[in-house]
C-alpha positions in Angstrom: -6.9 -102.3 -4.4 -4.9 -101.4 -7.4 -5.0 -103.6 -10.7 -1.8 -104.8 -12.2 -1.9 -102.2 -14.9 -1.9 -99.5 -12.2 0.7 -100.8 -10.2 3.1 -101.4 -13.1 2.4 -97.6 -14.2 3.2 -96.5 -10.6 6.3 -98.4 -10.6 7.2 -97.0 -14.0 6.6 -93.1 -12.8 8.8 -94.0 -9.5 11.6 -95.3 -11.8 11.2 -92.4 -13.8 11.6 -90.1 -10.9 14.3 -91.6 -9.4 16.5 -91.2 -12.8 15.8 -87.4 -12.4 17.4 -87.8 -8.8 20.6 -89.5 -10.2 21.6 -86.1 -12.1 21.5 -84.2 -8.8 18.3 -82.2 -9.9 16.3 -83.4 -7.0 16.8 -85.9 -4.3 14.0 -88.4 -4.0 12.6 -88.8 -0.4 13.5 -92.2 1.7 10.0 -93.4 1.2 10.4 -93.4 -2.6 12.5 -96.4 -2.3 10.5 -98.2 0.0 7.4 -97.9 -1.9 9.1 -98.9 -5.2 10.2 -102.0 -3.3 6.5 -103.0 -1.9 5.2 -102.2 -5.6 7.8 -104.4 -6.9 7.0 -107.2 -4.3 3.3 -106.9 -5.0 3.8 -107.6 -8.9 5.9 -110.5 -8.3 3.1 -111.9 -5.8 0.4 -111.4 -8.3 2.5 -113.2 -10.8 3.1 -115.9 -8.9 -0.6 -116.3 -7.6 -2.0 -115.9 -11.1 0.0 -118.9 -12.3 -1.3 -121.1 -9.4 -4.9 -120.1 -9.8 
């Protein structure tokens, strides 16, 4: 299990890598988008659950 801080950091790294891909330097793999979506969802879920606890 990752902490909230670790999840946010990984999401930030993924966003940074995606920006590099926009300029044609390097194309990101398909799994990159899936991982980014999953991390975003995990962060949203954790924020919602934290409010209810």
